[in-house]
NUKOLVO-725308 format. One record per atom (N, C-alpha, C): residue number from 1; atom name; x negated, y, z negated. Coordinates in nm, 3 decimals. Layout:
% NUKOLVO-725308
NUM,CA,X,Y,Z
...
END
This chain:
% NUKOLVO-725308
1,N,0.804,-2.077,-1.352
1,CA,0.914,-1.992,-1.312
1,C,1.016,-1.987,-1.425
2,N,1.069,-1.867,-1.450
2,CA,1.175,-1.855,-1.549
2,C,1.298,-1.929,-1.499
3,N,1.378,-1.976,-1.593
3,CA,1.493,-2.060,-1.559
3,C,1.625,-1.997,-1.600
4,N,1.733,-2.057,-1.555
4,CA,1.867,-2.017,-1.594
4,C,1.875,-2.017,-1.747
5,N,1.931,-1.908,-1.802
5,CA,1.944,-1.894,-1.946
5,C,1.833,-1.813,-2.009
6,N,1.718,-1.803,-1.943
6,CA,1.608,-1.721,-1.995
6,C,1.645,-1.573,-1.986
7,N,1.580,-1.492,-2.068
7,CA,1.595,-1.348,-2.059
7,C,1.492,-1.294,-1.959
8,N,1.537,-1.214,-1.867
8,CA,1.447,-1.151,-1.771
8,C,1.363,-1.047,-1.844
9,N,1.232,-1.049,-1.828
9,CA,1.147,-0.953,-1.897
9,C,1.155,-0.814,-1.835
10,N,1.143,-0.713,-1.920
10,CA,1.142,-0.574,-1.874
10,C,1.013,-0.546,-1.798
11,N,1.023,-0.472,-1.691
11,CA,0.906,-0.430,-1.615
11,C,0.932,-0.289,-1.562
12,N,0.824,-0.223,-1.524
12,CA,0.832,-0.093,-1.458
12,C,0.735,-0.098,-1.340
13,N,0.789,-0.082,-1.220
13,CA,0.708,-0.084,-1.097
13,C,0.751,0.033,-1.009
14,N,0.664,0.074,-0.919
14,CA,0.700,0.178,-0.825
14,C,0.775,0.118,-0.706
15,N,0.878,0.192,-0.660
15,CA,0.948,0.149,-0.539
15,C,0.873,0.201,-0.417
16,N,0.931,0.181,-0.300
16,CA,0.867,0.218,-0.174
16,C,0.844,0.368,-0.160
17,N,0.907,0.447,-0.245
17,CA,0.888,0.593,-0.242
17,C,0.796,0.641,-0.354
18,N,0.739,0.547,-0.429
18,CA,0.650,0.581,-0.539
18,C,0.721,0.618,-0.667
19,N,0.852,0.591,-0.675
19,CA,0.930,0.625,-0.793
19,C,0.930,0.506,-0.889
20,N,0.893,0.533,-1.017
20,CA,0.894,0.427,-1.118
20,C,1.035,0.373,-1.135
21,N,1.046,0.242,-1.133
21,CA,1.175,0.175,-1.145
21,C,1.161,0.061,-1.244
22,N,1.248,0.059,-1.345
22,CA,1.243,-0.049,-1.445
22,C,1.358,-0.146,-1.419
23,N,1.346,-0.263,-1.477
23,CA,1.455,-0.360,-1.468
23,C,1.580,-0.301,-1.532
24,N,1.565,-0.234,-1.646
24,CA,1.680,-0.172,-1.713
24,C,1.748,-0.069,-1.624
25,N,1.669,0.011,-1.552
25,CA,1.725,0.109,-1.458
25,C,1.811,0.037,-1.354
26,N,1.758,-0.069,-1.298
26,CA,1.829,-0.143,-1.193
26,C,1.959,-0.203,-1.246
27,N,1.955,-0.258,-1.367
27,CA,2.072,-0.326,-1.421
27,C,2.184,-0.230,-1.464
28,N,2.154,-0.101,-1.472
28,CA,2.260,-0.004,-1.502
28,C,2.366,-0.003,-1.393
29,N,2.326,-0.042,-1.271
29,CA,2.418,-0.043,-1.158
29,C,2.489,-0.177,-1.139
30,N,2.468,-0.271,-1.230
30,CA,2.534,-0.400,-1.221
30,C,2.435,-0.514,-1.205
31,N,2.487,-0.636,-1.190
31,CA,2.401,-0.754,-1.176
31,C,2.306,-0.740,-1.057
32,N,2.193,-0.808,-1.067
32,CA,2.085,-0.791,-0.972
32,C,2.038,-0.924,-0.915
33,N,2.019,-0.927,-0.785
33,CA,1.948,-1.037,-0.721
33,C,1.806,-0.985,-0.701
34,N,1.711,-1.048,-0.768
34,CA,1.571,-1.008,-0.762
34,C,1.495,-1.117,-0.688
35,N,1.431,-1.078,-0.578
35,CA,1.357,-1.180,-0.506
35,C,1.210,-1.142,-0.492
36,N,1.125,-1.242,-0.508
36,CA,0.981,-1.226,-0.496
36,C,0.937,-1.288,-0.364
37,N,0.849,-1.218,-0.295
37,CA,0.803,-1.267,-0.166
37,C,0.654,-1.236,-0.151
38,N,0.583,-1.316,-0.071
38,CA,0.437,-1.301,-0.062
38,C,0.386,-1.171,0.000
39,N,0.440,-1.129,0.116
39,CA,0.377,-1.013,0.182
39,C,0.467,-0.952,0.289
40,N,0.460,-0.819,0.297
40,CA,0.528,-0.747,0.405
40,C,0.469,-0.789,0.540
41,N,0.554,-0.787,0.641
41,CA,0.516,-0.805,0.782
41,C,0.470,-0.945,0.820
42,N,0.471,-1.042,0.728
42,CA,0.440,-1.179,0.768
42,C,0.566,-1.239,0.830
43,N,0.553,-1.337,0.918
43,CA,0.672,-1.391,0.985
43,C,0.778,-1.443,0.889
44,N,0.739,-1.520,0.788
44,CA,0.837,-1.576,0.695
44,C,0.905,-1.471,0.610
45,N,0.828,-1.376,0.561
45,CA,0.884,-1.271,0.476
45,C,0.971,-1.175,0.556
46,N,0.934,-1.152,0.681
46,CA,1.016,-1.067,0.767
46,C,1.150,-1.136,0.795
47,N,1.144,-1.266,0.823
47,CA,1.267,-1.342,0.847
47,C,1.358,-1.338,0.724
48,N,1.298,-1.357,0.606
48,CA,1.376,-1.356,0.482
48,C,1.440,-1.218,0.459
49,N,1.361,-1.112,0.471
49,CA,1.412,-0.977,0.447
49,C,1.523,-0.941,0.545
50,N,1.506,-0.979,0.670
50,CA,1.608,-0.947,0.771
50,C,1.735,-1.028,0.750
51,N,1.722,-1.150,0.701
51,CA,1.842,-1.230,0.673
51,C,1.920,-1.169,0.556
52,N,1.848,-1.113,0.459
52,CA,1.914,-1.045,0.347
52,C,1.978,-0.916,0.396
53,N,1.907,-0.843,0.481
53,CA,1.962,-0.719,0.539
53,C,2.095,-0.748,0.608
54,N,2.101,-0.859,0.679
54,CA,2.220,-0.892,0.758
54,C,2.342,-0.924,0.673
55,N,2.323,-0.958,0.546
55,CA,2.437,-0.985,0.457
55,C,2.446,-0.882,0.344
56,N,2.374,-0.773,0.357
56,CA,2.369,-0.672,0.251
56,C,2.506,-0.614,0.218
57,N,2.588,-0.591,0.318
57,CA,2.723,-0.538,0.294
57,C,2.804,-0.635,0.209
58,N,2.792,-0.765,0.237
58,CA,2.862,-0.866,0.157
58,C,2.812,-0.864,0.013
59,N,2.682,-0.849,-0.005
59,CA,2.621,-0.845,-0.138
59,C,2.680,-0.728,-0.217
60,N,2.680,-0.611,-0.156
60,CA,2.732,-0.492,-0.222
60,C,2.882,-0.500,-0.247
61,N,2.954,-0.566,-0.158
61,CA,3.101,-0.570,-0.169
61,C,3.150,-0.639,-0.295
62,N,3.066,-0.721,-0.357
62,CA,3.106,-0.789,-0.481
62,C,3.032,-0.733,-0.602
63,N,2.974,-0.614,-0.587
63,CA,2.910,-0.548,-0.700
63,C,2.771,-0.595,-0.734
64,N,2.708,-0.667,-0.642
64,CA,2.570,-0.710,-0.664
64,C,2.476,-0.612,-0.594
65,N,2.354,-0.609,-0.639
65,CA,2.249,-0.534,-0.571
65,C,2.130,-0.627,-0.553
66,N,2.041,-0.591,-0.463
66,CA,1.924,-0.675,-0.438
66,C,1.799,-0.589,-0.429
67,N,1.691,-0.643,-0.482
67,CA,1.561,-0.576,-0.480
67,C,1.454,-0.683,-0.457
68,N,1.355,-0.649,-0.374
68,CA,1.243,-0.738,-0.348
68,C,1.117,-0.690,-0.418
69,N,1.031,-0.783,-0.455
69,CA,0.902,-0.751,-0.518
69,C,0.792,-0.830,-0.449
70,N,0.684,-0.760,-0.415
70,CA,0.563,-0.825,-0.365
70,C,0.443,-0.739,-0.402
71,N,0.322,-0.790,-0.382
71,CA,0.203,-0.717,-0.426
71,C,0.161,-0.597,-0.339
72,N,0.221,-0.578,-0.223
72,CA,0.178,-0.468,-0.136
72,C,0.210,-0.333,-0.198
73,N,0.139,-0.229,-0.148
73,CA,0.158,-0.094,-0.201
73,C,0.284,-0.029,-0.146
74,N,0.315,0.088,-0.202
74,CA,0.437,0.160,-0.165
74,C,0.441,0.194,-0.017
75,N,0.326,0.233,0.040
75,CA,0.321,0.270,0.181
75,C,0.357,0.151,0.270
76,N,0.306,0.034,0.239
76,CA,0.338,-0.086,0.315
76,C,0.488,-0.116,0.305
77,N,0.543,-0.107,0.183
77,CA,0.686,-0.132,0.164
77,C,0.770,-0.031,0.242
78,N,0.728,0.094,0.241
78,CA,0.802,0.198,0.314
78,C,0.804,0.168,0.464
79,N,0.690,0.132,0.519
79,CA,0.682,0.098,0.663
79,C,0.765,-0.027,0.693
80,N,0.757,-0.127,0.606
80,CA,0.831,-0.252,0.625
80,C,0.982,-0.225,0.625
81,N,1.029,-0.146,0.529
81,CA,1.172,-0.110,0.523
81,C,1.215,-0.035,0.649
82,N,1.134,0.061,0.689
82,CA,1.170,0.142,0.805
82,C,1.170,0.060,0.933
83,N,1.067,-0.019,0.953
83,CA,1.056,-0.097,1.077
83,C,1.170,-0.198,1.091
84,N,1.215,-0.253,0.980
84,CA,1.318,-0.358,0.985
84,C,1.454,-0.310,0.934
85,N,1.468,-0.180,0.912
85,CA,1.596,-0.120,0.871
85,C,1.654,-0.190,0.747
86,N,1.569,-0.205,0.646
86,CA,1.611,-0.273,0.522
86,C,1.680,-0.174,0.430
87,N,1.804,-0.202,0.389
87,CA,1.880,-0.107,0.307
87,C,1.861,-0.124,0.156
88,N,1.767,-0.205,0.114
88,CA,1.746,-0.230,-0.028
88,C,1.603,-0.194,-0.067
89,N,1.583,-0.171,-0.196
89,CA,1.453,-0.129,-0.248
89,C,1.353,-0.244,-0.250
90,N,1.228,-0.206,-0.230
90,CA,1.115,-0.299,-0.245
90,C,1.023,-0.240,-0.350
91,N,0.986,-0.321,-0.448
91,CA,0.899,-0.276,-0.556
91,C,0.758,-0.328,-0.535
92,N,0.662,-0.244,-0.564
92,CA,0.522,-0.274,-0.545
92,C,0.462,-0.328,-0.675
93,N,0.398,-0.445,-0.666
93,CA,0.340,-0.509,-0.786
93,C,0.197,-0.556,-0.757
94,N,0.106,-0.461,-0.724
94,CA,-0.030,-0.501,-0.687
94,C,-0.108,-0.569,-0.800
95,N,-0.074,-0.537,-0.924
95,CA,-0.141,-0.601,-1.038
95,C,-0.070,-0.729,-1.081
96,N,0.038,-0.763,-1.012
96,CA,0.117,-0.884,-1.038
96,C,0.176,-0.887,-1.180
97,N,0.217,-0.772,-1.231
97,CA,0.273,-0.763,-1.365
97,C,0.405,-0.840,-1.372
98,N,0.503,-0.802,-1.292
98,CA,0.633,-0.872,-1.292
98,C,0.618,-1.013,-1.236
99,N,0.533,-1.026,-1.137
99,CA,0.511,-1.158,-1.077
99,C,0.467,-1.258,-1.184
100,N,0.377,-1.217,-1.271
100,CA,0.331,-1.306,-1.379
100,C,0.437,-1.323,-1.486
101,N,0.511,-1.214,-1.519
101,CA,0.617,-1.224,-1.620
101,C,0.724,-1.325,-1.580
102,N,0.756,-1.329,-1.451
102,CA,0.859,-1.421,-1.402
102,C,0.798,-1.557,-1.364
103,N,0.666,-1.571,-1.385
103,CA,0.594,-1.696,-1.361
103,C,0.608,-1.744,-1.216
104,N,0.587,-1.649,-1.122
104,CA,0.593,-1.684,-0.980
104,C,0.461,-1.652,-0.910
105,N,0.354,-1.640,-0.988
105,CA,0.221,-1.621,-0.930
105,C,0.184,-1.749,-0.855
106,N,0.108,-1.734,-0.748
106,CA,0.068,-1.850,-0.670
106,C,-0.032,-1.936,-0.745
107,N,-0.056,-2.057,-0.694
107,CA,-0.153,-2.146,-0.757
107,C,-0.290,-2.079,-0.767
108,N,-0.355,-2.091,-0.880
108,CA,-0.485,-2.031,-0.905
108,C,-0.482,-1.879,-0.884
109,N,-0.366,-1.817,-0.909
109,CA,-0.343,-1.673,-0.895
109,C,-0.362,-1.622,-0.753
110,N,-0.345,-1.710,-0.656
110,CA,-0.354,-1.671,-0.515
110,C,-0.213,-1.662,-0.459
111,N,-0.177,-1.546,-0.406
111,CA,-0.046,-1.529,-0.344
111,C,0.066,-1.516,-0.446
112,N,0.187,-1.531,-0.395
112,CA,0.308,-1.520,-0.475
112,C,0.404,-1.629,-0.428
113,N,0.471,-1.694,-0.522
113,CA,0.572,-1.793,-0.488
113,C,0.697,-1.721,-0.441
114,N,0.769,-1.782,-0.349
114,CA,0.894,-1.725,-0.298
114,C,1.005,-1.773,-0.391
115,N,1.059,-1.678,-0.471
115,CA,1.160,-1.713,-0.572
115,C,1.269,-1.607,-0.574
116,N,1.389,-1.649,-0.611
116,CA,1.504,-1.558,-0.619
116,C,1.577,-1.583,-0.751
117,N,1.614,-1.472,-0.817
117,CA,1.682,-1.478,-0.946
117,C,1.810,-1.396,-0.940
118,N,1.915,-1.446,-1.005
118,CA,2.039,-1.371,-1.027
118,C,2.038,-1.331,-1.174
119,N,2.035,-1.199,-1.199
119,CA,2.020,-1.147,-1.335
119,C,2.143,-1.065,-1.371
120,N,2.205,-1.097,-1.486
120,CA,2.322,-1.023,-1.533
120,C,2.278,-0.893,-1.600
121,N,2.374,-0.807,-1.627
121,CA,2.344,-0.677,-1.687
121,C,2.277,-0.689,-1.824
122,N,2.300,-0.800,-1.894
122,CA,2.236,-0.819,-2.025
122,C,2.098,-0.885,-2.014
123,N,2.043,-0.889,-1.893
123,CA,1.910,-0.944,-1.860
123,C,1.903,-1.096,-1.868
124,N,2.017,-1.162,-1.875
124,CA,2.020,-1.308,-1.875
124,C,2.008,-1.357,-1.731
125,N,1.920,-1.455,-1.710
125,CA,1.907,-1.514,-1.577
125,C,2.021,-1.615,-1.560
126,N,2.110,-1.586,-1.467
126,CA,2.228,-1.670,-1.443
126,C,2.199,-1.784,-1.347
127,N,2.101,-1.765,-1.258
127,CA,2.062,-1.870,-1.165
127,C,1.925,-1.832,-1.110
128,N,1.851,-1.932,-1.067
128,CA,1.718,-1.910,-1.013
128,C,1.681,-2.022,-0.919
129,N,1.600,-1.990,-0.820
129,CA,1.553,-2.095,-0.730
129,C,1.420,-2.055,-0.668
130,N,1.342,-2.157,-0.636
130,CA,1.214,-2.135,-0.570
130,C,1.208,-2.225,-0.447
131,N,1.169,-2.167,-0.337
131,CA,1.148,-2.243,-0.214
131,C,1.044,-2.166,-0.133
132,N,0.922,-2.215,-0.134
132,CA,0.814,-2.143,-0.067
132,C,0.825,-2.151,0.085
133,N,0.864,-2.265,0.137
133,CA,0.863,-2.285,0.282
133,C,1.004,-2.278,0.342
134,N,1.101,-2.332,0.273
134,CA,1.238,-2.334,0.325
134,C,1.307,-2.201,0.295
135,N,1.271,-2.103,0.376
135,CA,1.313,-1.964,0.355
135,C,1.465,-1.950,0.358
136,N,1.532,-2.025,0.442
136,CA,1.678,-2.016,0.453
136,C,1.750,-2.047,0.323
137,N,1.685,-2.120,0.233
137,CA,1.748,-2.154,0.104
137,C,1.773,-2.029,0.021
138,N,1.692,-1.926,0.039
138,CA,1.711,-1.802,-0.037
138,C,1.838,-1.730,0.009
139,N,1.859,-1.727,0.140
139,CA,1.983,-1.666,0.193
139,C,2.103,-1.746,0.143
140,N,2.094,-1.878,0.144
140,CA,2.203,-1.963,0.095
140,C,2.230,-1.935,-0.053
141,N,2.127,-1.919,-0.132
141,CA,2.138,-1.888,-0.275
141,C,2.217,-1.757,-0.293
142,N,2.179,-1.656,-0.215
142,CA,2.244,-1.524,-0.224
142,C,2.390,-1.534,-0.178
143,N,2.414,-1.605,-0.069
143,CA,2.552,-1.621,-0.020
143,C,2.638,-1.692,-0.124
144,N,2.581,-1.790,-0.194
144,CA,2.655,-1.860,-0.299
144,C,2.692,-1.764,-0.412
145,N,2.598,-1.676,-0.451
145,CA,2.625,-1.578,-0.556
145,C,2.738,-1.484,-0.514
146,N,2.737,-1.444,-0.388
146,CA,2.841,-1.355,-0.335
146,C,2.976,-1.425,-0.339
147,N,2.980,-1.549,-0.292
147,CA,3.106,-1.625,-0.288
147,C,3.161,-1.645,-0.429
148,N,3.075,-1.679,-0.524
148,CA,3.121,-1.701,-0.662
148,C,3.178,-1.573,-0.722
149,N,3.115,-1.460,-0.697
149,CA,3.170,-1.333,-0.749
149,C,3.298,-1.295,-0.677
150,N,3.303,-1.321,-0.548
150,CA,3.422,-1.290,-0.469
150,C,3.541,-1.374,-0.519
151,N,3.515,-1.503,-0.542
151,CA,3.618,-1.595,-0.590
151,C,3.667,-1.553,-0.728
152,N,3.577,-1.497,-0.808
152,CA,3.614,-1.453,-0.942
152,C,3.680,-1.314,-0.942
153,N,3.694,-1.256,-0.824
153,CA,3.763,-1.129,-0.812
153,C,3.678,-1.006,-0.835
154,N,3.549,-1.015,-0.803
154,CA,3.458,-0.903,-0.827
154,C,3.435,-0.817,-0.702
155,N,3.539,-0.786,-0.628
155,CA,3.522,-0.695,-0.515
155,C,3.511,-0.553,-0.567
156,N,3.428,-0.475,-0.503
156,CA,3.417,-0.334,-0.541
156,C,3.485,-0.250,-0.433
157,N,3.524,-0.132,-0.472
157,CA,3.582,-0.040,-0.374
157,C,3.725,-0.052,-0.357
END
Protein backbone atom coordinates (compact mmCIF):
# COMPACT_ATOMS: atom_id res chain seq x y z
CA UNK A 1 0.00 0.00 0.00
CA UNK A 2 1.23 3.49 -0.79
CA UNK A 3 2.02 5.54 2.30
CA UNK A 4 1.83 9.09 3.58
CA UNK A 5 4.28 11.24 1.62
CA UNK A 6 4.17 9.08 -1.52
CA UNK A 7 2.99 10.57 -4.80
CA UNK A 8 -0.35 9.19 -5.96
CA UNK A 9 0.08 7.67 -9.42
CA UNK A 10 -1.91 9.01 -12.38
CA UNK A 11 -4.67 6.74 -13.64
CA UNK A 12 -7.57 6.93 -16.08
CA UNK A 13 -10.69 4.85 -15.34
CA UNK A 14 -14.31 5.00 -16.43
CA UNK A 15 -16.88 6.26 -13.94
CA UNK A 16 -20.35 4.77 -13.47
CA UNK A 17 -21.53 6.58 -16.62
CA UNK A 18 -18.67 5.28 -18.78
CA UNK A 19 -16.87 8.64 -18.78
CA UNK A 20 -13.06 8.49 -18.62
CA UNK A 21 -11.86 10.08 -15.40
CA UNK A 22 -8.23 10.67 -14.44
CA UNK A 23 -6.73 11.42 -11.06
CA UNK A 24 -5.64 14.81 -12.44
CA UNK A 25 -9.24 15.56 -13.49
CA UNK A 26 -10.47 14.75 -9.99
CA UNK A 27 -7.80 16.85 -8.26
CA UNK A 28 -8.76 19.96 -10.26
CA UNK A 29 -11.73 20.22 -7.89
CA UNK A 30 -9.59 20.05 -4.74
CA UNK A 31 -8.21 17.41 -2.37
CA UNK A 32 -9.58 13.91 -2.79
CA UNK A 33 -10.52 11.05 -0.51
CA UNK A 34 -9.99 7.96 -2.66
CA UNK A 35 -11.26 4.70 -1.31
CA UNK A 36 -10.83 1.19 -2.67
CA UNK A 37 -13.39 -1.48 -1.91
CA UNK A 38 -13.85 -5.12 -2.96
CA UNK A 39 -17.30 -5.24 -4.60
CA UNK A 40 -20.63 -3.53 -5.16
CA UNK A 41 -23.66 -4.93 -3.32
CA UNK A 42 -21.73 -6.99 -0.75
CA UNK A 43 -22.82 -6.37 2.86
CA UNK A 44 -19.53 -4.80 4.00
CA UNK A 45 -19.08 -2.60 0.95
CA UNK A 46 -22.71 -1.49 1.06
CA UNK A 47 -22.32 -0.56 4.73
CA UNK A 48 -19.13 1.39 3.96
CA UNK A 49 -20.63 3.25 0.97
CA UNK A 50 -23.79 4.16 2.89
CA UNK A 51 -21.78 5.42 5.87
CA UNK A 52 -19.84 7.69 3.49
CA UNK A 53 -23.09 8.81 1.85
CA UNK A 54 -24.42 9.79 5.27
CA UNK A 55 -21.51 12.20 5.88
CA UNK A 56 -21.12 13.38 2.28
CA UNK A 57 -22.41 16.88 3.04
CA UNK A 58 -19.78 17.25 5.77
CA UNK A 59 -17.08 16.05 3.35
CA UNK A 60 -18.09 18.61 0.74
CA UNK A 61 -18.50 21.41 3.29
CA UNK A 62 -14.73 21.50 3.86
CA UNK A 63 -13.78 21.32 0.19
CA UNK A 64 -13.06 17.61 0.02
CA UNK A 65 -14.44 15.19 -2.53
CA UNK A 66 -14.69 11.42 -2.42
CA UNK A 67 -14.48 8.72 -5.07
CA UNK A 68 -14.63 4.93 -4.76
CA UNK A 69 -12.80 2.37 -6.91
CA UNK A 70 -13.52 -1.33 -7.32
CA UNK A 71 -13.20 -3.92 -10.11
CA UNK A 72 -16.90 -4.02 -11.09
CA UNK A 73 -18.07 -2.58 -14.41
CA UNK A 74 -19.81 0.74 -14.99
CA UNK A 75 -23.28 -0.85 -15.08
CA UNK A 76 -22.79 -2.43 -11.66
CA UNK A 77 -21.53 0.88 -10.24
CA UNK A 78 -24.49 2.74 -11.75
CA UNK A 79 -26.99 0.30 -10.18
CA UNK A 80 -25.13 0.39 -6.84
CA UNK A 81 -25.18 4.22 -6.76
CA UNK A 82 -28.84 4.36 -7.71
CA UNK A 83 -30.02 1.68 -5.29
CA UNK A 84 -28.20 3.25 -2.34
CA UNK A 85 -28.53 6.92 -3.36
CA UNK A 86 -24.76 7.46 -3.41
CA UNK A 87 -23.87 11.07 -4.30
CA UNK A 88 -20.23 10.38 -5.22
CA UNK A 89 -18.54 8.82 -8.24
CA UNK A 90 -17.50 5.19 -8.47
CA UNK A 91 -14.70 4.25 -10.85
CA UNK A 92 -14.49 0.91 -12.59
CA UNK A 93 -11.13 -0.89 -12.49
CA UNK A 94 -11.74 -4.40 -13.92
CA UNK A 95 -8.09 -4.76 -14.98
CA UNK A 96 -6.97 -3.57 -11.52
CA UNK A 97 -4.79 -0.81 -13.00
CA UNK A 98 -5.21 1.74 -10.17
CA UNK A 99 -5.66 -1.04 -7.63
CA UNK A 100 -2.17 -2.33 -8.46
CA UNK A 101 -0.66 1.19 -8.69
CA UNK A 102 -1.85 1.94 -5.15
CA UNK A 103 -0.70 -1.55 -4.05
CA UNK A 104 -4.10 -2.60 -2.69
CA UNK A 105 -4.55 -5.77 -4.74
CA UNK A 106 -5.63 -8.73 -2.65
CA UNK A 107 -3.29 -11.56 -1.66
CA UNK A 108 -2.27 -13.61 -4.70
CA UNK A 109 -4.15 -11.03 -6.84
CA UNK A 110 -7.49 -12.20 -5.45
CA UNK A 111 -9.91 -9.44 -4.49
CA UNK A 112 -9.09 -5.91 -3.40
CA UNK A 113 -7.90 -4.59 -0.04
CA UNK A 114 -10.15 -2.04 1.66
CA UNK A 115 -8.01 1.12 1.76
CA UNK A 116 -8.60 4.87 1.95
CA UNK A 117 -6.25 7.68 0.90
CA UNK A 118 -6.34 11.45 1.41
CA UNK A 119 -4.66 13.02 -1.64
CA UNK A 120 -3.75 16.71 -1.97
CA UNK A 121 -4.04 18.65 -5.21
CA UNK A 122 -0.31 18.13 -5.88
CA UNK A 123 -0.91 14.31 -5.78
CA UNK A 124 0.84 13.93 -2.43
CA UNK A 125 -0.72 11.31 -0.17
CA UNK A 126 -1.42 13.16 3.08
CA UNK A 127 -2.79 10.15 4.96
CA UNK A 128 -3.67 6.53 4.25
CA UNK A 129 -5.15 3.57 6.03
CA UNK A 130 -6.09 -0.02 5.38
CA UNK A 131 -8.67 -2.02 7.29
CA UNK A 132 -10.15 -4.99 5.49
CA UNK A 133 -12.59 -6.10 8.19
CA UNK A 134 -13.05 -3.11 10.50
CA UNK A 135 -15.11 -1.12 8.02
CA UNK A 136 -16.02 1.60 10.52
CA UNK A 137 -12.37 2.69 10.61
CA UNK A 138 -12.74 4.11 7.10
CA UNK A 139 -15.62 6.36 8.16
CA UNK A 140 -13.54 7.45 11.19
CA UNK A 141 -10.60 8.22 8.87
CA UNK A 142 -12.83 10.39 6.67
CA UNK A 143 -14.42 12.15 9.66
CA UNK A 144 -10.93 12.93 10.98
CA UNK A 145 -9.97 14.48 7.60
CA UNK A 146 -13.14 16.60 7.69
CA UNK A 147 -12.50 17.77 11.26
CA UNK A 148 -8.86 18.68 10.50
CA UNK A 149 -9.86 20.76 7.47
CA UNK A 150 -12.73 22.35 9.38
CA UNK A 151 -10.40 23.25 12.26
CA UNK A 152 -7.96 24.76 9.76
CA UNK A 153 -10.75 26.94 8.38
CA UNK A 154 -11.44 25.15 5.10
CA UNK A 155 -15.20 25.62 4.93
CA UNK A 156 -16.59 26.14 1.47
CA UNK A 157 -19.57 28.25 0.54
